[in-house]
C-alpha positions as CSV (number, residue, x, y, z in Angstrom):
1,M,102.3,103.3,114.4
2,Y,100.4,105.4,112.5
3,A,100.6,106.8,109.0
4,P,103.6,109.1,109.4
5,V,106.4,106.2,110.2
6,V,104.1,104.0,107.5
7,T,105.4,106.5,105.0
8,R,108.7,106.1,106.0
9,F,109.0,102.3,105.6
10,D,107.5,103.0,102.3
11,T,110.1,106.2,101.4
12,Y,113.3,104.5,103.0
13,G,112.7,100.8,103.1
14,G,114.1,98.2,105.0
15,M,113.6,94.8,106.4
16,L,110.5,94.4,108.4
17,A,108.6,91.8,110.4
18,T,106.9,90.0,108.6
19,D,103.1,90.8,110.3
20,T,105.2,94.6,110.1
21,R,104.9,94.4,106.6
22,A,100.8,93.0,106.6
23,Y,100.6,96.6,109.1
24,V,101.8,98.9,106.4
25,D,100.3,97.2,103.6
26,A,97.5,97.5,105.2
27,V,97.8,101.1,106.0
28,L,99.1,102.3,102.9
29,S,95.8,100.7,100.9
30,M,93.2,102.3,102.4
31,P,91.6,104.9,100.4
32,A,92.5,107.6,102.8
33,M,96.3,106.6,102.5
34,R,95.5,106.5,98.6
35,Y,94.2,110.0,98.4
36,W,96.4,111.1,99.8
37,Y,99.7,110.3,97.7
38,A,97.3,110.5,94.3
39,E,97.0,114.3,95.8
40,A,100.5,114.8,96.9
41,A,102.1,113.6,93.2
42,K,99.8,116.5,91.7
43,E,102.4,119.2,93.5
44,P,103.2,121.8,91.3
45,W,106.2,122.0,93.4
46,P,107.3,118.4,94.7
47,E,110.3,118.1,97.5
48,P,113.7,117.0,96.2
49,G,113.6,112.8,97.6
50,P,116.0,112.4,100.6
51,D,119.1,111.8,98.5
52,E,118.9,115.7,96.6
Protein backbone atom coordinates (compact mmCIF):
# COMPACT_ATOMS: atom_id res chain seq x y z
CA MET A 1 0.00 0.00 0.00
CA TYR A 2 1.24 3.49 -0.66
CA ALA A 3 0.36 7.02 0.42
CA PRO A 4 -2.55 7.72 -1.99
CA VAL A 5 -4.33 4.57 -0.81
CA VAL A 6 -3.64 5.41 2.83
CA THR A 7 -5.15 8.87 2.36
CA ARG A 8 -8.31 7.29 0.92
CA PHE A 9 -8.70 5.20 4.06
CA ASP A 10 -8.11 8.33 6.15
CA THR A 11 -10.61 10.41 4.16
CA TYR A 12 -13.41 7.92 3.70
CA GLY A 13 -12.95 5.82 6.83
CA GLY A 14 -14.20 2.29 6.93
CA MET A 15 -13.39 -0.75 8.97
CA LEU A 16 -9.85 -2.02 8.67
CA ALA A 17 -8.08 -5.03 10.08
CA THR A 18 -5.97 -4.22 13.12
CA ASP A 19 -2.67 -4.62 11.29
CA THR A 20 -3.93 -2.55 8.36
CA ARG A 21 -5.06 0.24 10.70
CA ALA A 22 -1.62 0.18 12.36
CA TYR A 23 0.02 0.53 8.94
CA VAL A 24 -2.27 3.41 7.93
CA ASP A 25 -1.56 5.18 11.22
CA ALA A 26 2.18 4.64 10.79
CA VAL A 27 2.18 6.12 7.28
CA LEU A 28 0.05 9.09 8.36
CA SER A 29 2.42 9.80 11.26
CA MET A 30 5.48 10.02 9.00
CA PRO A 31 7.03 13.51 8.95
CA ALA A 32 6.63 13.78 5.17
CA MET A 33 2.92 12.96 5.38
CA ARG A 34 2.32 15.39 8.24
CA TYR A 35 4.12 18.08 6.21
CA TRP A 36 2.08 17.27 3.10
CA TYR A 37 -1.22 17.53 5.04
CA ALA A 38 -0.13 20.77 6.74
CA GLU A 39 0.86 22.39 3.45
CA ALA A 40 -2.36 21.27 1.78
CA ALA A 41 -4.38 22.84 4.60
CA LYS A 42 -2.76 26.21 3.79
CA GLU A 43 -4.00 26.15 0.18
CA PRO A 44 -6.25 29.16 -0.51
CA TRP A 45 -8.44 27.14 -2.87
CA PRO A 46 -9.70 24.07 -1.02
CA GLU A 47 -11.29 21.33 -3.06
CA PRO A 48 -14.90 20.53 -2.22
CA GLY A 49 -15.41 17.54 0.03
CA PRO A 50 -16.69 14.22 -1.29
CA ASP A 51 -20.30 15.12 -0.51
CA GLU A 52 -20.26 18.70 -1.78
